[in-house]
C-alpha positions, -999 to +999 in steps of 0.1 A: -001+000+000+029+025+009+043+019-026+013+029-043+009+060-020+045+070-029+036+067-066+003+089-063+022+114-044+050+115-073+024+119-098+006+145-079+040+164-077+044+162-116+010+175-120+017+206-099+050+210-114+035+212-151+008+233-136+032+257-125+053+258-156+023+266-175+012+294-151-022+280-147-039+272-114-038+234-111-077+232-114-076+251-148-047+231-158-067+196-152-097+211-170-075+219-200-059+184-198-093+166-197-104+186-225-075+178-246-075+138-234-112+137-245-103+152-278-078+126-285-101+097-277-128+112-297-101+116-327-089+080-323-125+066-322-134+087-354-102+073-370-112+037-362-145+044-375-133+056-409-109+028-414-137+003-407-160+021-430-134+021-458-125-017-450-164-026-457-163-011-492 
């Protein structure tokens, strides 16, 4: 359990450092990250659907 706690704390520190580098408050940084991640997922899903549609031809 302690190992996971250390990992979580390390990841939180990395997120805080990235937020500080960008000059954004951590809440805003997380919101921007979530928006970008959602866009990447949607893009990957759309690409997969296009490839599958082309294979059906």
